[in-house]
ROBADREN-45293 format. One record per residue (C-alpha): residue number from 1; x, y, z. Coordinates in pm, 1 decimal, always signed. Each point is the difference from the previous one (the first is absolute). Layout:
! residues N
> NUM; X; Y; Z .
...
//
This chain:
! residues 531
> 1; +3786.0; +5691.9; +6368.3 .
> 2; -200.0; -322.9; -34.2 .
> 3; -332.9; +221.2; +62.5 .
> 4; +111.1; +231.1; -309.1 .
> 5; +42.8; -309.1; -223.4 .
> 6; -354.0; -124.6; +119.7 .
> 7; -126.1; +347.9; -67.3 .
> 8; +141.0; +46.9; -334.0 .
> 9; -156.9; -338.1; -115.8 .
> 10; -358.4; +63.6; +152.7 .
> 11; +56.8; +362.8; -229.0 .
> 12; +111.8; -231.1; -272.2 .
> 13; -311.9; -214.8; +35.5 .
> 14; -272.9; +255.5; +71.5 .
> 15; +115.8; +192.9; -309.9 .
> 16; -2.9; -287.5; -230.8 .
> 17; -334.0; -30.0; -70.2 .
> 18; -6.7; -360.0; +63.0 .
> 19; +5.3; -24.0; +375.4 .
> 20; -317.5; -118.1; +57.7 .
> 21; +34.8; -332.9; -209.0 .
> 22; +359.5; -54.0; -9.1 .
> 23; +100.3; +124.5; +346.1 .
> 24; +196.2; -301.4; +112.0 .
> 25; +219.2; -30.8; -339.4 .
> 26; +51.0; +366.2; -47.7 .
> 27; +131.1; +63.7; +357.6 .
> 28; +244.6; -331.4; -28.7 .
> 29; +128.1; +148.5; -352.0 .
> 30; +10.8; +360.0; +146.4 .
> 31; +215.4; -114.5; +276.8 .
> 32; +237.3; -183.0; -202.0 .
> 33; +67.0; +310.8; -212.6 .
> 34; +54.0; +214.7; +336.7 .
> 35; +225.4; -256.9; +150.3 .
> 36; +213.3; -64.2; -326.3 .
> 37; +349.2; +58.1; +51.6 .
> 38; +105.1; -13.5; -386.9 .
> 39; -139.7; +54.9; -319.3 .
> 40; -4.0; -380.9; -67.4 .
> 41; -279.5; -23.8; +296.1 .
> 42; -226.1; +217.1; -203.0 .
> 43; -86.3; -224.0; -323.9 .
> 44; -219.3; -238.5; +193.5 .
> 45; -203.4; +237.5; +192.7 .
> 46; -80.7; +233.7; -260.0 .
> 47; -91.4; -276.8; -252.8 .
> 48; -252.3; -134.1; +230.1 .
> 49; -126.2; +372.8; +66.6 .
> 50; -12.5; +57.6; -393.4 .
> 51; -207.2; -302.0; -49.9 .
> 52; -264.8; +97.8; +271.8 .
> 53; -54.3; +360.0; -164.7 .
> 54; +26.9; -122.2; -352.2 .
> 55; -259.9; -272.6; +34.6 .
> 56; -246.6; +277.4; +80.7 .
> 57; +103.2; +275.8; -247.7 .
> 58; +110.9; +209.2; +332.1 .
> 59; +275.2; +157.6; -173.6 .
> 60; -41.9; +344.3; +111.9 .
> 61; -14.5; -150.6; +383.5 .
> 62; +339.9; -201.2; -79.7 .
> 63; +159.8; +308.3; -117.6 .
> 64; -89.7; +202.6; +322.8 .
> 65; +130.6; -299.3; +189.1 .
> 66; +340.3; +19.2; -206.7 .
> 67; +24.9; +386.5; +53.0 .
> 68; -33.3; -30.4; +340.8 .
> 69; +242.0; -276.2; +48.4 .
> 70; +260.2; +203.5; -194.2 .
> 71; -1.0; +264.1; +285.9 .
> 72; +29.2; -279.0; +277.0 .
> 73; +231.6; -217.8; -155.6 .
> 74; +330.4; +138.2; -182.8 .
> 75; +102.3; -332.2; -145.1 .
> 76; -332.8; -11.7; -180.4 .
> 77; +62.2; +245.9; -239.6 .
> 78; +69.9; -158.6; -318.3 .
> 79; -271.0; -273.0; +98.9 .
> 80; -240.8; +269.0; +22.2 .
> 81; +90.7; +136.6; -317.5 .
> 82; -7.5; -316.5; -174.1 .
> 83; -337.3; -98.8; +156.0 .
> 84; -196.2; +319.2; -60.8 .
> 85; +145.8; -26.3; -396.5 .
> 86; -140.6; -395.7; -16.9 .
> 87; -319.4; +127.8; +177.1 .
> 88; -70.5; +269.4; -262.7 .
> 89; +89.5; -234.7; -260.3 .
> 90; -222.5; -275.3; +148.8 .
> 91; -294.3; +309.1; +9.4 .
> 92; +42.6; +79.1; -360.3 .
> 93; -32.0; -331.8; -109.4 .
> 94; -307.9; -42.6; +248.9 .
> 95; -179.3; +329.1; -154.1 .
> 96; +50.6; -150.4; -373.9 .
> 97; -127.7; -345.8; +91.2 .
> 98; -328.9; +131.4; +170.8 .
> 99; +1.2; +287.1; -260.3 .
> 100; -27.3; +276.3; +257.4 .
> 101; +64.9; +286.0; -260.0 .
> 102; -42.0; +318.5; +211.3 .
> 103; +257.7; -55.8; +245.6 .
> 104; +219.0; -182.6; -247.8 .
> 105; +28.9; +290.0; -238.6 .
> 106; -42.6; +249.6; +271.1 .
> 107; +290.0; -124.2; +212.3 .
> 108; +190.7; -246.2; -213.2 .
> 109; +269.6; +207.9; -131.6 .
> 110; +60.7; +105.2; +381.7 .
> 111; +27.1; -369.1; +86.4 .
> 112; +241.8; -64.2; -280.8 .
> 113; +220.2; +294.5; +79.7 .
> 114; -3.3; -124.6; +401.0 .
> 115; +85.1; -348.3; -134.6 .
> 116; +308.5; +105.9; -218.7 .
> 117; +152.0; +218.8; +247.3 .
> 118; -54.6; -211.4; +315.3 .
> 119; +126.3; -341.4; -178.8 .
> 120; +317.1; +199.7; -104.4 .
> 121; +45.3; +142.6; +344.4 .
> 122; -28.8; -376.5; +129.8 .
> 123; +265.3; -92.6; -247.5 .
> 124; +242.6; +304.1; +88.4 .
> 125; -23.7; -63.9; +371.8 .
> 126; +96.9; -395.6; -24.4 .
> 127; +306.9; -181.7; -118.0 .
> 128; +35.6; -247.0; -304.1 .
> 129; +36.1; -276.5; +297.2 .
> 130; -355.5; +73.3; +125.4 .
> 131; -271.2; -183.4; -94.1 .
> 132; -243.5; +334.7; +16.1 .
> 133; +250.4; +132.7; -257.6 .
> 134; -129.9; -263.7; -252.0 .
> 135; -379.9; +26.7; +71.9 .
> 136; +13.2; +368.4; -27.5 .
> 137; +174.3; -40.8; -352.3 .
> 138; -245.0; -306.1; -95.4 .
> 139; -304.2; +238.9; +106.1 .
> 140; +141.7; +299.4; -190.7 .
> 141; +54.1; -217.7; -335.3 .
> 142; -322.9; -184.2; +44.1 .
> 143; -178.6; +372.7; -4.2 .
> 144; +172.8; +127.2; -271.5 .
> 145; -70.6; -359.3; -194.1 .
> 146; -373.6; +61.8; +61.5 .
> 147; +37.9; +364.8; -120.1 .
> 148; +138.8; -131.4; -321.0 .
> 149; +272.5; +307.1; +59.9 .
> 150; +341.4; +78.6; -110.6 .
> 151; +140.3; -61.4; +333.9 .
> 152; -51.6; -390.3; -3.4 .
> 153; +337.1; -106.5; -140.8 .
> 154; +173.2; +223.7; +236.8 .
> 155; -196.8; -126.8; +308.6 .
> 156; +58.8; -342.5; -125.9 .
> 157; +377.4; +22.7; -44.3 .
> 158; +23.4; +174.0; +337.0 .
> 159; -204.0; -319.3; +155.2 .
> 160; +198.3; -239.3; -179.3 .
> 161; +325.8; +160.5; +122.5 .
> 162; -104.1; +35.9; +350.2 .
> 163; -64.1; -385.6; +26.2 .
> 164; +341.2; -90.4; -149.0 .
> 165; +161.6; +232.3; +281.9 .
> 166; -235.1; -159.2; +252.4 .
> 167; +57.1; -351.5; -77.7 .
> 168; +405.8; +75.0; +68.4 .
> 169; -69.6; +28.2; +356.8 .
> 170; -337.7; -49.6; +120.6 .
> 171; -83.7; -377.5; +145.8 .
> 172; -388.5; +54.2; -35.8 .
> 173; -116.0; -90.6; -412.4 .
> 174; -382.5; +60.2; +69.8 .
> 175; +17.5; +352.2; -131.7 .
> 176; +194.2; -129.5; -318.6 .
> 177; -270.0; -259.2; -67.1 .
> 178; -295.4; +233.5; +59.8 .
> 179; +163.9; +226.8; -250.0 .
> 180; +54.5; -288.9; -253.0 .
> 181; -368.0; -86.1; +54.1 .
> 182; -129.0; +341.5; -93.9 .
> 183; +204.5; +56.2; -290.4 .
> 184; -88.9; -349.4; -129.8 .
> 185; -374.6; +94.1; +48.7 .
> 186; +52.5; +293.1; -220.8 .
> 187; +146.9; -223.0; -278.2 .
> 188; +363.8; +113.7; +79.4 .
> 189; +81.4; -362.9; -20.8 .
> 190; +385.8; +61.4; -96.2 .
> 191; +51.3; +267.9; +293.2 .
> 192; -165.5; -245.3; +227.8 .
> 193; +172.4; -294.6; -74.5 .
> 194; +332.3; +212.2; +54.3 .
> 195; -130.3; +24.8; +356.8 .
> 196; -126.3; -325.2; +51.0 .
> 197; +330.8; -108.8; -78.0 .
> 198; +142.1; +221.2; +271.1 .
> 199; -227.8; -91.2; +229.0 .
> 200; +67.3; -381.4; -61.3 .
> 201; +365.3; +49.6; +25.8 .
> 202; -69.3; +154.6; +334.9 .
> 203; -188.3; -307.9; +138.6 .
> 204; +250.0; -244.0; -120.8 .
> 205; +303.7; +192.7; +152.3 .
> 206; -173.1; +23.4; +324.7 .
> 207; +12.8; -288.7; +247.0 .
> 208; -357.3; -135.0; -83.4 .
> 209; -60.7; -369.5; +94.6 .
> 210; -86.2; -248.4; -278.8 .
> 211; -365.2; -36.0; +148.7 .
> 212; -46.0; +392.5; -5.1 .
> 213; +110.3; -8.8; -325.6 .
> 214; -226.6; -250.3; -141.5 .
> 215; -282.7; +201.4; +219.9 .
> 216; +84.5; +325.8; -214.6 .
> 217; +8.4; -166.1; -343.6 .
> 218; -357.3; -205.1; +117.6 .
> 219; -127.8; +392.0; +82.1 .
> 220; +114.1; +172.5; -316.3 .
> 221; -165.4; -312.3; -189.5 .
> 222; -350.0; +62.6; +197.0 .
> 223; +71.4; +363.0; -96.3 .
> 224; -2.0; -87.3; -357.5 .
> 225; +355.8; +138.7; -42.4 .
> 226; +148.4; -317.1; -152.6 .
> 227; +332.8; +135.8; -129.7 .
> 228; +93.9; +108.7; +348.8 .
> 229; -137.8; -328.8; +142.2 .
> 230; +183.9; -204.3; -267.2 .
> 231; +329.3; +219.7; +75.6 .
> 232; -8.7; -122.1; +372.5 .
> 233; -108.0; -355.2; -52.5 .
> 234; +286.0; -32.5; -240.8 .
> 235; +245.6; +108.9; +285.7 .
> 236; -191.1; -223.7; +250.5 .
> 237; +19.6; -296.5; -209.2 .
> 238; +358.0; +60.9; -86.3 .
> 239; +102.4; -3.1; +354.8 .
> 240; -203.4; -287.5; +90.9 .
> 241; +176.7; -199.0; -270.7 .
> 242; +341.6; +134.4; +103.3 .
> 243; -45.4; -126.5; +350.0 .
> 244; -94.8; -359.1; -156.0 .
> 245; -326.7; -12.3; +131.1 .
> 246; -176.5; -176.2; -287.0 .
> 247; -271.9; -182.5; +240.8 .
> 248; -107.0; +379.9; +114.0 .
> 249; +18.9; +102.7; -352.6 .
> 250; -236.1; -251.0; -177.8 .
> 251; -310.5; +129.8; +153.7 .
> 252; +85.2; +335.6; +4.2 .
> 253; +63.9; -10.2; -374.8 .
> 254; -320.8; -203.2; -73.3 .
> 255; -192.9; +268.1; +178.6 .
> 256; +129.2; +284.3; -174.8 .
> 257; -40.3; -182.5; -338.6 .
> 258; -369.3; -31.4; +72.8 .
> 259; -14.5; +355.4; +120.2 .
> 260; +148.4; +105.7; -318.5 .
> 261; -169.4; -206.6; -269.7 .
> 262; -273.8; +97.7; -219.1 .
> 263; -342.5; +59.8; +162.6 .
> 264; -307.3; +149.7; -121.5 .
> 265; -13.8; +207.7; +331.9 .
> 266; +259.5; +125.7; +180.0 .
> 267; +359.6; +94.1; -40.5 .
> 268; +226.7; -194.3; -234.8 .
> 269; +273.7; -9.6; -212.0 .
> 270; +55.9; -313.3; -161.9 .
> 271; +337.9; +68.2; -150.9 .
> 272; +151.1; +44.2; +392.0 .
> 273; -210.6; -329.8; +76.4 .
> 274; +187.2; -177.3; -292.3 .
> 275; +320.7; +114.1; +137.2 .
> 276; -87.3; -114.2; +339.6 .
> 277; -114.4; -345.1; -159.8 .
> 278; +357.1; -38.7; -158.4 .
> 279; +152.2; +108.1; +358.4 .
> 280; -178.3; -294.1; +125.7 .
> 281; +172.0; -233.7; -250.3 .
> 282; +322.4; +145.8; +23.7 .
> 283; +17.7; -44.8; +387.9 .
> 284; -182.1; -311.7; +72.5 .
> 285; -95.3; -152.8; -338.3 .
> 286; -279.6; -97.9; -189.5 .
> 287; -126.3; -286.2; +228.8 .
> 288; -153.0; +230.7; +249.0 .
> 289; -291.2; +112.8; -256.7 .
> 290; -311.2; -156.0; +108.2 .
> 291; -289.0; -30.9; -231.2 .
> 292; -158.0; +360.4; +103.3 .
> 293; +323.0; +171.7; -36.8 .
> 294; +79.5; -168.4; -363.3 .
> 295; -344.4; +126.3; -139.5 .
> 296; +47.2; +329.7; +164.6 .
> 297; +321.7; +48.7; -157.3 .
> 298; -161.9; -75.4; -364.4 .
> 299; -280.0; +167.7; +71.6 .
> 300; +193.0; +308.5; +79.5 .
> 301; +233.3; -37.4; -293.1 .
> 302; -319.4; -43.1; -228.4 .
> 303; -154.4; +332.1; +140.6 .
> 304; +362.1; +180.2; -56.4 .
> 305; -58.1; -89.2; -352.7 .
> 306; +296.0; -268.7; +17.1 .
> 307; -165.9; -207.0; -190.3 .
> 308; +275.5; -219.9; -102.7 .
> 309; +146.3; -64.0; +356.6 .
> 310; -385.9; -23.7; +98.8 .
> 311; -32.6; -300.0; -217.3 .
> 312; +309.4; -177.5; +145.6 .
> 313; -111.7; +78.7; +339.9 .
> 314; -323.8; -162.9; -87.1 .
> 315; +158.9; -301.2; -131.1 .
> 316; +242.2; -34.5; +294.9 .
> 317; -327.3; +19.3; +224.7 .
> 318; -149.6; -307.5; -158.2 .
> 319; +343.2; -180.7; -55.8 .
> 320; +47.1; -3.3; +396.9 .
> 321; -380.8; -13.4; +100.0 .
> 322; -180.6; -168.8; -317.0 .
> 323; -298.4; -21.5; +237.8 .
> 324; -1.7; +358.0; +84.0 .
> 325; -332.7; +142.5; +44.0 .
> 326; +128.7; +243.3; -232.3 .
> 327; +42.1; -220.6; -273.6 .
> 328; -270.5; +75.4; -258.1 .
> 329; +97.7; +351.9; +20.5 .
> 330; +380.7; -25.7; +11.0 .
> 331; -28.3; -237.0; -335.7 .
> 332; -261.4; +240.1; -188.9 .
> 333; +197.9; +289.8; +74.5 .
> 334; +345.1; -155.9; -110.4 .
> 335; -180.5; -102.8; -335.7 .
> 336; -156.5; +368.0; -38.1 .
> 337; +362.9; +131.2; +48.0 .
> 338; +160.6; -264.3; -252.7 .
> 339; -285.9; +106.7; -240.7 .
> 340; -53.2; +373.5; +17.8 .
> 341; +354.8; +132.2; +135.7 .
> 342; +259.3; -251.5; -136.2 .
> 343; -184.8; -84.7; -331.8 .
> 344; +37.4; -368.3; +87.4 .
> 345; -274.9; -214.8; -88.0 .
> 346; +188.4; -320.5; -24.5 .
> 347; +71.2; +26.8; +417.5 .
> 348; -331.3; +132.0; +61.1 .
> 349; -238.2; -260.9; -167.0 .
> 350; +97.6; -295.8; +222.1 .
> 351; -59.0; +179.1; +291.0 .
> 352; -350.1; +129.1; -110.7 .
> 353; -90.2; -364.0; -121.2 .
> 354; +122.6; -142.8; +315.3 .
> 355; -258.1; +222.6; +192.8 .
> 356; -265.8; -63.9; -241.3 .
> 357; +49.8; -395.1; +63.6 .
> 358; -74.0; +56.5; +374.3 .
> 359; -311.9; -132.9; +93.0 .
> 360; -75.4; +237.7; +285.9 .
> 361; -127.3; +299.6; -170.4 .
> 362; +175.1; +347.5; +138.0 .
> 363; -45.3; +354.1; -170.1 .
> 364; +341.5; -37.9; -167.1 .
> 365; -64.4; -367.0; -115.5 .
> 366; -298.4; +183.4; -189.0 .
> 367; +206.8; +289.4; -122.2 .
> 368; +270.0; -259.5; -116.3 .
> 369; -265.2; -144.5; -245.8 .
> 370; -61.5; +367.4; -133.9 .
> 371; +360.0; +55.7; -27.0 .
> 372; +45.5; -310.9; -228.5 .
> 373; -301.5; +73.5; -189.2 .
> 374; +111.7; +342.6; -42.8 .
> 375; +353.2; -103.9; -108.5 .
> 376; -143.6; -249.4; -243.2 .
> 377; -229.8; +238.5; -137.3 .
> 378; +270.3; +256.0; -34.1 .
> 379; +201.2; -282.7; -188.6 .
> 380; -264.0; -58.4; -238.8 .
> 381; -106.2; -383.8; +135.5 .
> 382; -327.6; +76.9; +71.9 .
> 383; -95.7; -384.1; +50.0 .
> 384; +219.2; +22.4; +285.7 .
> 385; -104.1; +327.4; +117.0 .
> 386; -383.6; -127.6; -11.1 .
> 387; +91.6; -296.7; +177.1 .
> 388; +154.3; +197.2; +326.1 .
> 389; -283.5; +269.7; -19.5 .
> 390; -255.4; -277.9; +12.8 .
> 391; +184.6; -186.6; +301.7 .
> 392; +3.4; +333.6; +187.2 .
> 393; -364.9; +35.3; -61.0 .
> 394; -72.2; -354.1; +116.4 .
> 395; +180.8; +33.3; +326.5 .
> 396; -73.1; +357.1; +63.0 .
> 397; -330.3; -27.9; +176.5 .
> 398; -195.1; +329.1; +99.5 .
> 399; +246.0; +151.0; +232.1 .
> 400; +238.3; +124.9; -289.1 .
> 401; -244.0; +190.3; -235.9 .
> 402; +269.1; +274.3; -93.6 .
> 403; +256.7; -277.9; -104.6 .
> 404; -247.8; -196.6; -181.5 .
> 405; -114.9; +302.0; -171.9 .
> 406; +327.2; +58.2; -137.9 .
> 407; +8.6; -347.7; -126.8 .
> 408; -332.2; +23.7; -143.1 .
> 409; +115.6; +297.6; -200.4 .
> 410; +307.7; -162.1; -136.1 .
> 411; -222.9; -303.3; -105.9 .
> 412; -222.7; +245.9; -197.1 .
> 413; +296.2; +115.2; -185.7 .
> 414; +92.9; -306.3; -106.3 .
> 415; -322.3; -124.5; -76.9 .
> 416; -69.1; +306.1; -200.4 .
> 417; +346.3; -7.1; -168.2 .
> 418; +90.2; +340.0; +138.4 .
> 419; +355.0; +114.4; +98.9 .
> 420; +61.9; +17.3; +382.9 .
> 421; -126.8; +368.0; +152.1 .
> 422; +225.4; +246.4; -111.8 .
> 423; +128.2; +128.0; +318.4 .
> 424; +100.3; -342.7; +117.2 .
> 425; +156.1; -82.2; -303.6 .
> 426; +233.0; +297.0; -49.0 .
> 427; +76.6; -81.4; +403.1 .
> 428; +83.5; -357.3; -111.9 .
> 429; +220.7; +58.3; -312.9 .
> 430; +193.9; +261.6; +195.8 .
> 431; +20.5; -247.9; +285.6 .
> 432; +81.5; -332.7; -187.6 .
> 433; +181.9; +128.3; -320.6 .
> 434; +374.4; -30.0; +29.6 .
> 435; +4.9; +309.6; -253.8 .
> 436; -167.4; +185.8; +225.5 .
> 437; +248.8; -26.8; +289.0 .
> 438; +85.5; +360.7; -6.5 .
> 439; -352.4; +48.6; +178.3 .
> 440; +126.6; -92.9; +344.3 .
> 441; -227.2; +187.0; +211.4 .
> 442; +258.3; +257.8; +102.4 .
> 443; -196.6; +304.0; -116.6 .
> 444; -349.2; -94.6; +173.8 .
> 445; -39.5; -39.1; +392.9 .
> 446; -306.2; -190.8; +48.2 .
> 447; -122.3; -11.6; +371.6 .
> 448; -327.6; -132.6; +183.3 .
> 449; -130.9; +123.0; +352.2 .
> 450; -57.1; -242.3; +138.5 .
> 451; +175.2; -292.1; -119.8 .
> 452; -133.8; -253.3; +233.9 .
> 453; -398.4; +86.2; +24.1 .
> 454; -297.5; -170.1; +63.9 .
> 455; -291.8; -102.2; -207.3 .
> 456; -194.4; +312.4; -99.8 .
> 457; +234.5; +244.9; +133.6 .
> 458; +108.4; +286.1; -179.8 .
> 459; +348.2; -47.0; -195.9 .
> 460; +189.1; +307.8; -140.5 .
> 461; +207.2; -70.4; -315.7 .
> 462; +235.1; +284.9; -113.2 .
> 463; +267.5; +63.7; -244.5 .
> 464; +275.9; +255.1; -32.6 .
> 465; +139.1; +7.1; -332.1 .
> 466; +346.8; +150.4; -70.9 .
> 467; +51.1; +150.2; -324.4 .
> 468; +264.9; +235.6; -146.1 .
> 469; -65.1; +358.2; -11.4 .
> 470; -210.5; +170.1; -267.3 .
> 471; +46.9; +358.7; +72.9 .
> 472; -334.3; +187.7; +57.9 .
> 473; -233.5; -294.8; -166.5 .
> 474; -174.0; -193.3; +209.1 .
> 475; +9.0; -365.7; -140.3 .
> 476; -332.5; -170.0; -49.6 .
> 477; +85.0; -362.8; +137.5 .
> 478; -235.4; -327.3; -42.2 .
> 479; -37.1; -223.3; +290.9 .
> 480; -77.9; -341.9; -154.8 .
> 481; -101.0; -182.5; +347.6 .
> 482; -63.6; -408.1; -15.9 .
> 483; +1.6; -288.0; +188.2 .
> 484; -208.0; -54.5; +342.1 .
> 485; -155.3; +359.7; +7.7 .
> 486; -269.3; -102.8; +248.8 .
> 487; -342.1; +168.1; -18.8 .
> 488; +163.7; +301.7; -162.0 .
> 489; -1.4; -89.6; -380.9 .
> 490; +24.4; +98.9; -274.4 .
> 491; +211.1; +319.0; +75.3 .
> 492; +35.9; +330.1; -191.8 .
> 493; +330.0; -8.0; -207.2 .
> 494; +82.5; +337.5; +182.6 .
> 495; -44.5; -143.1; +369.7 .
> 496; +335.0; -13.3; +170.0 .
> 497; -145.3; -138.1; +325.3 .
> 498; -312.3; -154.9; +127.4 .
> 499; -181.4; -163.4; +303.0 .
> 500; -128.0; -329.4; -52.8 .
> 501; -123.1; -296.5; +218.7 .
> 502; +29.6; -379.1; -23.1 .
> 503; -283.3; -256.7; +42.4 .
> 504; +252.4; -285.3; -20.3 .
> 505; +274.3; -118.8; +251.4 .
> 506; +355.4; -61.9; -143.9 .
> 507; +300.6; +149.7; -167.6 .
> 508; -108.6; +282.0; -270.8 .
> 509; +231.0; +119.2; -302.8 .
> 510; -38.8; +359.0; -122.6 .
> 511; +140.3; +81.2; -279.8 .
> 512; +70.3; +347.6; -173.2 .
> 513; +148.7; +114.6; -347.6 .
> 514; +30.9; +382.7; -18.3 .
> 515; +21.1; +140.2; -375.3 .
> 516; +116.5; +374.2; -93.8 .
> 517; -71.4; +144.3; -336.2 .
> 518; +349.0; -120.1; -111.9 .
> 519; -50.0; -380.3; +134.6 .
> 520; +16.1; -222.6; +275.7 .
> 521; +137.1; +139.6; +292.0 .
> 522; +55.1; -301.3; +230.2 .
> 523; -240.5; -290.5; +135.9 .
> 524; -14.6; -59.4; +388.3 .
> 525; -197.7; -241.5; +224.1 .
> 526; -80.0; -76.0; +371.8 .
> 527; -146.2; -241.6; +233.4 .
> 528; -269.2; +34.9; +228.5 .
> 529; -98.9; -277.8; +263.2 .
> 530; -363.9; -14.3; +95.2 .
> 531; -83.0; -205.2; +301.0 .
//
């Protein structure tokens, strides 16, 4: 019997077309298939063989191998049907990608017919509690989805029903997640969410240990599956909290909050990060927030466009750490939010004044002079405005060319008795006058990428406008850009986005007013930090 097994393995290897280069691996995987006692033992070696054949586009060789296997291993029948169907699917995709149209058009229909027939055979030959049933249904749905034919909806419903049946009895949830991942990648987010919930419930109902649960959650975060990661993290945090492990919980929550907080590169969910910051307060108290964590929370709220709460977070940082390295930035941003978000010049002015009185010069100190001058100019206090602008020019030196250029432009307006530049004046009117409080930034989303940049690094500023439907007529919008636009100015009124660079360090305020033929749509602002 052992001699027969070795002989069969050798036949598989020789007939594979891979024997010379992958002898040891191929023989090992073939041995596992021959010696398998149950169908569950076939998944691993067949997946390994699939990878070997697919990497070199040896699709016909793999099909020959599978056909020879079906004659020698009774329990392999459904697997052979599934993997031949999968091979035909991959073969068709490969022909399309490489534009091998002769084979694609001459044999493509035959491949499709074989794919459908064998995938359905694999489904018919397996029970709903077998992973192969799910994989076969998933393949069949993906094929119909790509073909954009009328069978995709029925295939999708069959897949969903199969997963529901599978989840009632099976313990291994791997195939459920793979199905959910595939649905999500095709934009079937609602269906994917249903399967992710089933998957999570299976994990939670198992005897998984806390550390393993946290490891799964971190793994999903690294994959970019934030919803699944957050769901598992919530369960993990609740477990630790209920066990009274506050000392264990604090460092975990801190690391989680750092992971999910806003960053220009990498995965993030600022809203979930704030939820974690709140849980730190709830479980341990605010005293555990160090300087860095308090700044991170404020910055995260700012980039979530939760501006009033960001202002409070910046002020809390300053109250607890008055000498913080972030003092100038935190003060300046709090004053900016008071001014342009809350229409509260009364509370903003003392903060700008305090910054302007500092002897050490920072970008925020100089920008405070500019903001004070701008507010005074808008209030028609031209004497005070000139005083602020001239102090800025006196203190700026040669390192802040763009900031000084804006101050010189404002001084020229005053000296020539001209009004404020039109775009800037409209933005100020809509942001500062109480009668314009209806323009609350709800209809425009203004974003920057990156939010933290270096000098002369390209920054993309993008606006998204939410307007009421207007039938089949396309609304012509005007985009009135103002503020710290960097090197890219002036901007055409039809431009909803632009790329720019900044020659000066500091905190940059970009303003926008969008106008339609029927009047002002809304106004918005965003903040960019340049290192």
